[in-house]
C-alpha positions as CSV (number, residue, x, y, z in Angstrom):
1,M,-8.9,9.3,-13.9
2,P,-6.4,9.8,-16.2
3,D,-3.6,11.1,-14.0
4,N,-2.5,9.6,-10.7
5,E,-2.3,11.5,-7.6
6,A,1.2,13.1,-8.5
7,G,-0.4,14.4,-11.8
8,Q,1.6,11.9,-13.9
9,P,-0.2,10.1,-16.8
10,S,-1.5,6.6,-15.9
11,G,0.5,3.6,-17.1
12,K,-2.0,3.0,-20.2
13,E,-1.8,6.8,-21.2
14,Q,2.2,6.8,-20.8
15,E,2.3,3.7,-23.0
16,R,0.1,5.3,-25.7
17,T,2.3,8.4,-25.6
18,D,5.4,6.5,-25.8
19,Q,4.0,4.3,-28.8
20,G,3.2,7.7,-30.5
21,H,6.7,9.0,-30.2
22,H,8.1,5.7,-31.3
23,H,5.7,5.7,-34.4
24,Q,6.7,9.3,-35.3
25,E,10.6,8.5,-34.7
26,R,10.1,5.6,-37.3
27,Q,8.2,7.7,-39.7
28,D,10.9,10.4,-39.4
29,Q,13.6,7.6,-40.1
30,E,11.9,6.4,-43.0
31,R,11.6,9.8,-44.4
32,Q,15.2,10.3,-43.9
33,D,15.8,6.9,-45.5
34,Q,13.7,7.9,-48.5
35,E,15.6,11.0,-49.0
36,R,18.8,9.4,-48.8
37,T,17.8,6.9,-51.4
38,A,16.5,9.5,-53.7
39,A,19.8,11.5,-53.6
40,D,21.8,8.3,-54.1
41,L,19.8,7.3,-56.9
42,A,19.9,10.7,-58.7
43,A,23.7,10.7,-58.4
44,T,24.2,7.3,-59.3
45,V,21.8,7.8,-62.5
46,S,23.9,11.1,-63.4
47,Q,27.0,8.9,-63.2
48,L,25.5,6.2,-65.4
49,M,24.3,9.0,-68.0
50,R,28.0,10.2,-68.1
51,R,29.3,6.8,-68.5
52,L,27.0,6.1,-71.4
53,R,27.8,9.5,-73.0
54,V,31.4,8.3,-72.9
55,A,30.6,5.1,-74.4
56,S,28.9,6.9,-77.2
57,P,30.6,7.7,-80.6
58,Q,28.8,11.0,-80.9
59,G,31.1,12.5,-78.0
60,A,31.3,15.8,-79.9
61,L,27.5,16.5,-79.6
62,T,26.3,18.3,-76.6
63,P,23.7,16.5,-74.4
64,S,20.9,18.9,-75.5
65,Q,21.8,17.9,-79.2
66,R,21.9,14.3,-78.4
67,T,18.5,14.7,-76.6
68,V,16.8,16.3,-79.7
69,L,18.2,13.6,-81.9
70,G,16.6,11.2,-79.8
71,R,13.3,12.9,-79.5
72,L,13.1,13.3,-83.3
73,A,14.1,9.4,-83.5
74,N,11.3,8.5,-81.0
75,G,8.6,11.0,-81.7
76,G,9.1,12.1,-85.5
77,P,9.4,15.3,-87.1
78,A,8.7,18.3,-84.8
79,T,8.8,22.2,-84.8
80,T,11.4,24.1,-83.0
81,A,8.6,25.4,-80.7
82,E,7.5,21.6,-80.0
83,L,11.1,20.6,-79.2
84,A,11.5,23.6,-77.1
85,R,8.4,22.9,-75.0
86,A,9.4,19.2,-74.8
87,E,12.9,20.0,-73.6
88,L,11.8,23.0,-71.4
89,V,14.1,25.6,-73.1
90,R,13.3,28.9,-74.7
91,P,12.4,28.7,-78.6
92,Q,15.6,30.8,-79.3
93,S,17.8,28.3,-77.6
94,M,16.3,25.5,-79.4
95,R,16.7,27.3,-82.7
96,V,20.6,27.3,-82.0
97,I,20.5,23.6,-81.3
98,V,18.8,22.7,-84.4
99,A,20.8,24.8,-86.7
100,K,24.0,23.1,-85.3
101,L,22.4,19.8,-86.1
102,E,21.3,20.9,-89.6
103,E,24.8,22.2,-90.1
104,L,26.0,18.7,-89.1
105,E,23.7,17.3,-91.6
106,L,21.9,15.1,-89.0
107,V,18.5,17.0,-89.4
108,T,16.7,18.6,-92.3
109,R,13.8,21.0,-92.4
110,T,10.8,20.9,-94.3
111,P,7.8,23.3,-94.6
112,H,4.9,22.5,-92.2
113,P,2.0,20.9,-94.0
114,T,-0.7,23.2,-92.6
115,D,1.3,26.1,-91.1
116,G,3.4,27.8,-93.8
117,R,5.1,30.0,-91.1
118,Q,6.4,27.0,-89.4
119,V,9.0,24.2,-90.6
120,L,9.3,20.7,-89.3
121,F,12.8,19.3,-88.5
122,S,13.3,15.4,-89.0
123,L,16.3,13.1,-88.9
124,T,18.2,12.9,-92.0
125,E,19.5,9.3,-93.0
126,Y,22.8,10.2,-91.5
127,G,20.9,11.3,-88.4
128,V,19.0,8.1,-88.2
129,E,22.3,6.1,-88.6
130,A,24.1,8.1,-85.9
131,V,21.1,7.7,-83.5
132,A,21.1,4.0,-84.3
133,S,25.0,4.0,-83.5
134,V,24.6,5.9,-80.4
135,R,22.2,3.7,-79.0
136,H,24.0,0.5,-79.9
137,S,27.2,1.8,-78.2
138,K,25.5,2.7,-75.3
139,N,23.4,-0.7,-75.0
140,T,26.5,-2.6,-75.7
141,W,28.6,-0.9,-73.0
142,L,25.9,-1.4,-70.5
143,A,25.1,-4.9,-71.5
144,D,28.9,-5.7,-71.1
145,A,29.1,-4.0,-67.8
146,I,25.9,-5.8,-66.5
147,A,27.5,-9.2,-67.6
148,H,31.0,-8.6,-66.3
149,R,30.4,-6.8,-63.1
150,L,27.2,-8.2,-61.7
151,S,26.5,-11.8,-60.7
152,P,23.4,-13.4,-62.0
153,E,21.5,-12.8,-58.9
154,E,22.4,-9.2,-59.1
155,Q,21.4,-9.0,-62.7
156,R,17.9,-10.3,-61.6
157,A,17.9,-7.7,-58.9
158,L,18.8,-5.0,-61.5
159,A,15.9,-6.2,-63.7
160,D,13.4,-6.0,-61.0
161,A,14.7,-2.5,-59.9
162,T,14.7,-1.3,-63.6
163,R,11.0,-2.1,-63.5
164,L,10.5,-0.2,-60.3
165,L,12.2,2.7,-61.8
166,Q,9.9,2.4,-65.0
167,R,7.1,2.9,-62.5
168,L,8.6,6.0,-60.8
169,V,8.8,7.7,-64.2
170,E,5.3,6.8,-65.5
171,E,3.1,9.6,-65.9
């Protein structure tokens, strides 16, 4: 007999209903907390990236140009089409970026070994030095900030959080 004479749920049924509502409320709150954390993390990462760009001696380069230099440094020579796909931009846009990098003598072009219609872009010696200088400046600024602004306990927590962030971006 689920309902009493007044048509109300029995005590046990009311308890289950209340538990279900509380469970849903907890899930809703957890989701709101996750979304707030995601928004805070994205904003903080953006601020960190801006601070790292300011610390970089290559401040005259656009973010896209710096990204292409980093991609060539990490992945080796690439075609304009490969760079465009990797950066999710149109090939025409990538041609403008690599042309400027070539003008600055940071990249050089060589014929593609198997497709005579294409060219490969790679870092020049100056480009390799520029990338190394940028990375060194950024890492030095960040290491100094960590050392001077965070306690040893906070530094350990940051190391743990970094491992978690790495898991988030793994594919």
